[in-house]
C-alpha positions in Angstrom: 33.5 27.7 8.2 30.9 29.6 6.2 30.3 26.6 4.1 29.8 24.3 7.1 27.4 26.8 8.8 25.4 27.0 5.6 25.2 23.3 5.3 24.0 22.8 8.8 21.4 25.5 8.3 20.0 23.9 5.2 19.3 20.1 5.1 18.3 20.2 1.4 21.7 21.6 0.3 23.7 19.9 -2.4 27.0 19.0 -0.6 28.8 18.3 -3.9 28.5 21.9 -4.9 30.2 22.9 -1.6 32.9 20.3 -1.9 33.8 21.8 -5.3 33.9 25.3 -3.8 36.0 24.2 -0.9 38.6 22.1 -2.8 42.1 23.7 -3.1 43.9 23.4 -6.5 46.9 21.2 -6.2 49.7 22.2 -8.6 52.8 20.9 -6.9 54.1 17.5 -5.8 56.0 18.7 -2.7 54.9 18.9 0.9 52.5 21.8 0.1 50.9 19.6 -2.6 50.6 16.6 -0.3 49.1 18.8 2.4 46.6 20.2 -0.1 45.5 16.8 -1.2 45.1 15.7 2.4 43.0 18.8 3.1 40.8 18.1 0.0 40.2 14.5 1.1 39.3 15.7 4.6 36.9 18.3 3.4 35.2 15.8 1.1 34.7 13.2 3.8 33.6 15.7 6.3 31.0 17.3 4.1 29.8 13.9 3.0 29.4 12.9 6.7 27.4 16.0 7.4 25.2 15.5 4.5 24.6 11.8 5.4 23.8 12.7 9.0 21.3 15.3 7.8 19.7 12.9 5.4 19.4 10.2 8.0 17.9 12.6 10.5 15.2 13.7 8.0 14.6 10.1 7.1 14.2 9.1 10.7 11.5 11.8 11.1 9.6 10.2 8.2 9.3 6.7 9.7 8.7 7.8 13.3 5.8 10.1 12.4 3.9 8.4 9.6 1.6 5.4 10.2 -0.1 5.4 6.9 1.8 2.7 4.8 1.1 4.4 1.5 2.2 7.8 2.6 5.2 6.4 4.5 6.3 4.5 1.4 5.9 7.5 -0.9 7.9 9.8 1.4 10.6 7.2 2.0 10.9 6.5 -1.8 11.2 10.2 -2.6 14.0 10.6 0.1 15.8 7.4 -1.1 15.8 8.5 -4.7 17.2 11.9 -3.8 19.8 10.4 -1.4 21.0 7.7 -3.9 20.7 10.1 -6.9 18.5 7.6 -8.6 16.1 8.5 -11.4 13.3 6.0 -10.8 12.2 3.6 -8.1 9.5 1.8 -6.3 8.7 0.2 -3.0 6.9 -3.2 -2.9 5.4 -4.6 0.3 4.2 -8.0 1.5 0.6 -7.8 2.7 -0.3 -11.2 4.2 1.6 -13.1 1.6 0.6 -10.9 -1.4 3.1 -8.5 -2.9 1.7 -5.1 -3.6 3.1 -1.8 -5.0 3.3 0.7 -2.1 4.8 3.6 -4.0 6.3 4.2 -7.5 8.2 6.9 -9.4 8.8 6.9 -13.1 8.1 3.2 -13.4 5.9 2.6 -16.5 4.1 -0.6 -15.3 4.5 -1.0 -11.5 2.3 -4.0 -11.3 4.3 -5.9 -13.9 7.4 -5.6 -11.7 5.6 -7.7 -9.0 5.8 -10.8 -11.4 9.5 -10.5 -12.0 11.4 -13.5 -10.7 14.2 -11.4 -9.3 11.6 -9.6 -7.0 10.5 -12.9 -5.5 14.1 -14.0 -5.1 14.9 -10.8 -3.2 11.9 -11.3 -0.9 13.0 -14.9 -0.2 16.8 -14.4 0.0 16.6 -11.1 1.9 19.8 -10.0 0.2 20.7 -6.9 -1.8 21.1 -7.3 -5.6 22.7 -4.8 -8.0 22.6 -5.1 -11.8 24.9 -3.2 -14.0 24.1 -2.7 -17.7 26.4 -1.6 -20.5 25.1 1.1 -22.8 24.5 -1.4 -25.7 22.2 -3.6 -23.6 18.5 -2.8 -23.9 16.0 -3.7 -21.2 13.3 -5.6 -22.9 10.7 -5.2 -20.1 10.2 -1.5 -20.9 9.4 -0.8 -17.3 11.4 2.4 -17.1 11.3 5.7 -19.1 15.1 5.8 -19.4 18.0 3.4 -20.1 19.5 2.6 -16.6 23.1 1.8 -16.0 22.3 0.2 -12.6 19.3 -1.3 -10.8 19.5 -1.9 -7.1 17.1 -4.1 -5.1 17.2 -3.7 -1.4 15.2 -5.9 1.0 13.4 -4.3 3.9 13.8 -6.8 6.7 12.4 -6.7 10.3 13.1 -9.5 12.7 14.1 -11.8 9.9 10.9 -11.2 8.0 11.1 -9.4 4.6 8.4 -6.8 4.8 9.2 -5.2 1.4 11.7 -4.5 -1.3 13.1 -1.2 -2.6 13.9 -1.0 -6.3 16.0 1.9 -7.5 17.2 2.6 -11.0 20.1 5.0 -11.9 21.6 6.4 -15.1 25.0 5.8 -13.5 26.6 3.3 -11.2 26.0 3.3 -7.4 29.1 4.2 -5.4 30.1 1.8 -2.6 29.6 4.6 0.0 25.9 4.7 -0.8 25.6 0.9 -0.7 27.0 0.9 2.9 24.8 3.8 4.1 21.7 2.3 2.6 21.5 -0.3 5.3 20.9 2.5 7.9 18.0 3.8 5.9 16.4 0.3 5.3 16.8 -0.5 9.0 14.9 2.7 9.9 12.3 2.0 7.2 11.8 -1.5 8.4 10.8 -0.2 11.8 8.4 2.4 10.3 6.9 -0.1 7.9 6.4 -2.7 10.6 4.6 0.0 12.7 2.5 1.0 9.7 1.5 -2.5 8.8 0.6 -3.3 12.4 -1.5 0.0 12.6 -3.2 -1.0 9.3 -4.1 -4.5 10.7 -5.5 -2.9 13.9 -7.6 -0.5 11.8 -8.9 -3.4 9.7 -9.9 -5.3 12.8 -11.9 -2.3 13.9 -13.9 -2.1 10.7 -14.2 -5.7 9.4 -16.3 -8.6 10.6 -13.8 -11.2 11.7 -15.6 -14.1 10.0 -16.7 -12.8 6.6 -14.2 -10.0 6.3 -17.1 -7.7 5.2 -17.5 -4.3 6.9 -19.0 -4.7 10.4 -22.3 -3.0 11.4 -20.7 -0.1 13.3 -18.5 1.0 10.5 -21.2 0.3 7.9 -23.8 2.5 9.6 -21.2 5.3 9.8 -20.6 4.9 6.0 -24.3 4.9 5.4 -24.7 8.3 7.2 -21.9 9.7 5.0 -23.5 8.4 1.8 -26.9 9.7 2.9 -25.5 13.2 3.6 -23.8 13.2 0.2 -27.0 12.1 -1.5 -29.0 14.8 0.1 -26.4 17.5 -0.8 -26.0 16.4 -4.4 -29.5 15.2 -5.2 -28.2 11.9 -6.4 -30.1 8.6 -5.6 -29.1 6.2 -2.9 -30.4 2.7 -2.5 -30.3 0.2 0.3 -30.7 -3.6 0.0 -31.2 -5.8 3.1 -30.4 -9.5 2.6 -31.4 -12.3 4.9 -30.5 -16.0 4.4 -33.7 -18.1 4.6 -34.0 -20.7 7.4 -30.3 -20.3 8.4 -31.0 -21.8 11.8 -31.8 -25.1 10.0 -28.2 -25.1 8.5 -26.7 -24.7 11.9 -28.9 -27.3 13.6 -28.3 -29.9 10.8 -24.6 -29.4 10.0 -23.2 -27.5 12.9 -21.9 -23.9 13.4 -18.6 -24.5 11.5 -20.6 -25.4 8.4 -22.9 -22.4 9.1 -19.8 -20.2 9.2 -18.7 -21.6 5.8 -22.1 -20.8 4.4 -21.9 -17.2 5.6 -18.4 -16.7 4.2 -19.2 -18.2 0.8 -22.6 -16.3 0.6 -21.1 -12.9 1.4 -18.1 -13.4 -0.9 -20.5 -14.3 -3.8 -22.8 -11.3 -3.2 -19.9 -8.9 -2.9 -18.3 -10.1 -6.1 -21.4 -8.9 -8.0 -21.5 -5.5 -6.4 -19.7 -2.4 -7.7 -16.4 -1.1 -6.1 -18.3 1.9 -4.9 -20.9 -0.2 -3.1 -20.5 -0.9 0.6 -21.4 -4.4 1.8 -22.0 -5.0 5.5 -22.6 -7.9 7.8 -25.5 -6.3 9.7 -25.9 -9.1 12.2 -26.1 -12.9 12.2 -27.3 -14.0 8.7 -28.4 -10.4 7.8 -26.4 -8.3 5.4 -26.8 -4.7 4.1 -25.7 -3.3 0.8 -25.3 0.4 0.4 -25.6 1.4 -3.3 -24.6 5.0 -3.9 -26.1 6.5 -7.1 -28.4 3.5 -7.7 -32.0 4.4 -8.6 -34.9 2.2 -7.5 -35.1 0.6 -11.0 -31.5 -0.5 -10.8 -32.1 -1.8 -7.3 -34.9 -4.1 -8.5 -32.7 -5.5 -11.3 -29.8 -6.1 -8.9 -32.0 -7.8 -6.3 -33.4 -10.3 -8.8 -30.0 -11.0 -10.1 -28.6 -11.7 -6.7 -31.6 -13.8 -5.7 -30.9 -16.2 -8.7 -27.2 -16.3 -8.1 -27.6 -17.3 -4.5 -30.3 -19.9 -5.5 -27.7 -21.5 -7.8 -24.9 -21.5 -5.1 -23.8 -25.0 -4.0 -21.8 -25.3 -0.8 -20.0 -28.6 -0.5 -19.5 -30.3 2.9 -18.1 -33.8 3.0 -20.3 -35.6 0.4 -23.3 -33.3 0.8 -24.2 -30.3 -1.3 -25.9 -27.5 0.7 -28.1 -25.1 -1.1 -29.6 -21.9 0.3 -32.0 -19.1 -0.7 -32.1 -15.5 0.3 -34.9 -12.9 1.0 -34.3 -9.3 0.2 -35.9 -5.9 0.8 -34.8 -2.6 -0.7 -35.6 1.1 -0.5 -34.3 4.2 -2.2 -34.2 8.0 -2.0 -35.5 10.3 -3.4 -38.4 7.8 -4.1 -39.1 7.4 -0.4 -39.1 10.4 1.9 -37.1 9.9 5.1 -35.7 12.1 7.8 -32.3 10.4 8.2 -30.2 7.3 7.5 -31.7 5.3 10.4 -35.2 5.8 9.0 -33.9 4.5 5.6 -32.8 1.3 7.3 -36.1 1.0 9.0 
């Protein structure tokens, strides 16, 4: 009774320790011995059930409360590693057809795992796969810091769509009881992952221009205010670059708006590819774009502007048998070279 009370009061308890403490020594083969064995089996199953229910309850709290896909995956992986007594693991997710690492623990090269054929097979087949290795077999991939005896791949499926794959590696074999209970976890995780992916898509829609997939004006101006405040606090330079495609109306009038859209998409992708990861590129409106360049002094701004001007001038956009060429005009400013009161004045 004390053991059960203690277990219910502490979800993190190791039930195996309490099974060992509760087991009765069997030293006879008579009725007493048979009763003792039956009692031991009952205690073992009962404590395992309590532990499993506690684990599932905690896991349910994770996927019902967390909408950030990265945090959800990290918490879920940590819980699954503990529940399955694995040593290493990772969760891979399918983002619009691209497989990405959502979370990883003790995997040397998580991105290399993405390219393994068995990962893609699991995504396609939506079926669990378990590998068992003998001690004399060495894993050539070198992806794990220890020699595993078992590797388990579990698909995360929601409405017949494979949202992700769980990879777990253990120094021992996975018992059949864990295999059957794992389905409960992955079902719950599939619901949470679907909600997180949907939430992520909604957030992306709120901050991205639907055509070019660059940041929209509202989000971009908010980011500019943040960067402006940081620049004032730290005394680091901040540059802005406004870009405007020349005579863009002529493109629309001559080729149509669909071709005009193609020009905008290719132009913006080209410019963004030549910016730093820390830079923020915004579709400011129509054919106008704004680049926020944290830490860039005015000298660097001039060099970048001329570089972009030449790159755009050499851009060729093909439509049917025609080759469309465009040019761009740009204007830039920088602090602390120019004294302004706020971010809006910097844009002006």
